[in-house]
C-alpha positions in Angstrom: 0.2 -7.6 -1.6 -1.8 -10.3 -1.2 1.1 -12.4 0.4 2.0 -9.6 2.5 -1.2 -9.0 4.2 -1.9 -13.1 4.1 1.4 -12.8 6.1 0.5 -9.9 8.8 -2.9 -9.2 8.6 -6.5 -10.9 9.8 -10.3 -10.6 9.7 -11.5 -8.1 12.6 -14.8 -7.4 11.8 -15.9 -6.1 15.2 -12.7 -3.9 15.9 -13.3 0.0 16.7 -12.1 1.4 13.5 -11.0 4.4 15.0 -8.6 3.5 17.1 -7.3 1.2 13.8 -7.0 4.3 11.8 -5.1 6.0 14.8 -2.5 3.3 14.9 -2.2 3.1 11.1 -2.4 6.9 9.9 1.4 7.4 10.9 2.4 4.4 7.6 0.5 6.6 5.1 2.9 6.3 2.8 4.8 3.2 3.5 4.2 0.3 0.7 0.9 -1.5 1.8 0.1 0.4 4.9 -1.8 3.3 2.6 -4.3 0.6 0.8 -4.8 -0.7 4.8 -5.6 2.7 5.9 -7.3 3.8 2.8 -9.4 0.6 3.7 -10.4 1.0 7.1 -11.2 4.9 6.5 -13.7 4.3 3.6 -14.8 1.3 5.8 -15.9 3.6 8.5 -17.6 6.0 5.9 -19.7 3.7 4.7 -20.5 1.4 8.4 -19.6 -1.5 7.1 -17.3 -4.2 9.0 -13.5 -3.8 8.5 -12.1 -6.4 6.3 -8.8 -6.1 8.1 -6.3 -5.2 10.5 -2.2 -5.1 9.7 -0.7 -5.4 13.2 3.1 -6.0 12.1 3.9 -2.0 11.6 4.6 -0.5 15.5 4.0 2.7 16.5 7.1 3.0 18.6 9.1 5.4 17.3 12.0 3.9 19.5 12.3 1.4 16.6 13.5 3.9 14.5 17.6 3.4 14.2 20.5 5.0 12.0 23.1 3.1 10.0 26.6 4.9 9.9 29.6 2.9 7.9 33.3 4.8 7.6 33.2 2.3 4.6 30.9 4.7 2.5 31.2 8.5 2.1 29.7 10.2 5.1 26.3 12.0 4.7 26.5 15.4 3.2 24.1 17.2 5.7 21.9 16.5 8.6 20.8 13.0 7.3 21.8 9.1 8.0 23.6 7.4 5.6 20.7 4.8 6.3 17.6 4.5 8.7 16.6 0.9 10.1 13.0 0.5 11.0 10.0 -1.9 10.8 12.0 -4.6 8.9 13.0 -2.3 6.6 16.3 -0.4 5.5 15.8 3.0 3.8 19.2 4.2 2.5 19.6 7.4 1.5 20.9 8.9 -1.7 24.1 7.5 -2.4 26.9 9.5 -5.0 30.0 7.7 -6.3 32.2 9.4 -4.2 35.7 7.9 -2.6 34.8 7.1 1.1 39.1 8.0 1.9 38.7 11.4 0.4 35.3 12.4 0.0 36.1 13.1 -4.1 34.5 11.7 -6.9 36.3 8.8 -8.1 36.2 10.3 -11.7 33.6 12.7 -13.8 32.6 9.3 -15.6 28.8 8.3 -15.3 30.2 4.3 -15.7 33.0 5.0 -12.9 30.3 7.3 -10.6 27.8 4.6 -11.0 30.5 1.5 -9.9 31.7 3.4 -7.5 28.3 4.3 -5.8 26.8 0.9 -6.0 29.9 -0.1 -4.0 29.6 2.4 -1.1 25.5 1.0 -0.9 26.5 -2.0 -0.9 28.5 -1.0 2.3 25.6 0.8 3.5 23.8 -2.3 2.9 25.6 -4.4 4.9 26.6 -2.2 8.0 22.5 -2.4 8.2 22.5 -6.2 7.8 21.0 -6.1 4.2 22.2 -6.9 1.3 22.2 -5.8 -2.7 19.2 -9.4 -2.9 17.2 -7.9 0.1 16.8 -4.7 -2.1 13.0 -4.2 -3.1 13.0 -0.5 -4.3 15.4 1.6 -5.8 15.2 5.6 -7.1 17.9 6.6 -9.7 18.1 10.2 -10.1 20.4 11.1 -13.6 21.6 14.5 -14.2 21.2 13.3 -18.1 18.7 10.7 -18.8 21.1 9.7 -22.3 23.1 7.9 -19.4 19.9 5.2 -19.1 21.7 2.8 -20.8 25.0 2.8 -19.4 23.8 2.9 -16.1 21.5 0.2 -16.4 24.3 -1.9 -17.7 26.3 -1.6 -14.7 23.1 -1.6 -12.4 22.2 -4.9 -13.4 25.3 -6.7 -12.3 24.7 -5.8 -8.9 21.0 -6.9 -8.4 20.0 -10.4 -8.9 16.7 -11.1 -10.3 13.9 -10.6 -9.5 15.1 -6.9 -10.0 14.2 -4.2 -6.9 11.3 -2.3 -8.2 12.7 1.3 -9.6 12.2 4.5 -10.8 14.6 6.6 -12.8 14.3 10.6 -13.1 16.4 13.0 -14.9 17.0 15.9 -12.3 18.0 19.6 -12.8 21.2 18.9 -10.7 22.5 16.8 -8.2 24.5 17.4 -5.1 28.4 18.5 -5.8 27.9 18.4 -9.3 27.1 13.9 -9.2 25.8 12.7 -12.5 23.9 10.0 -10.7 22.5 9.5 -6.8 20.6 6.4 -6.0 18.4 5.6 -3.1 17.0 2.0 -1.6 15.1 0.3 0.5 15.9 -3.1 1.7 14.1 -5.4 3.4 15.4 -7.1 6.5 
């Protein structure tokens, strides 16, 4: 967090807190922006000076860009394979489907994980990123007992330092998949 803010923020004791709060409020859930928004809000309540303000996040909604590649399965619903915005690439949940057929490579967790990560790699490439630029992943498993098998395959794709990650067992996944992974990459 310190290096993120050091590169993108500056001290602003005389800035209008209301203006900063309006500009930063839209980013309330994106990484360190929520911390900045909270700090600005608390600062305005206590009538203290604002410690810093982040200026790198844009409020221009025109910067949102869809990413699509034929080398990965098409989205199964009204969503994009990935979205670029504010120097980040948000990759939607990816399944272990073969792009040409739209069918699972197999019913095996290892095969689905391997295919899923290949699909994710194609989406990352289409968005100008790579496995090494991924900063956060979320893994959804139909059965948490597959955790160890998934980790063995996952480790081959993400170089050290590995991305931050959350893993959950869920009641069901689209098309009865065994696994789904989404990620966020820095551009």
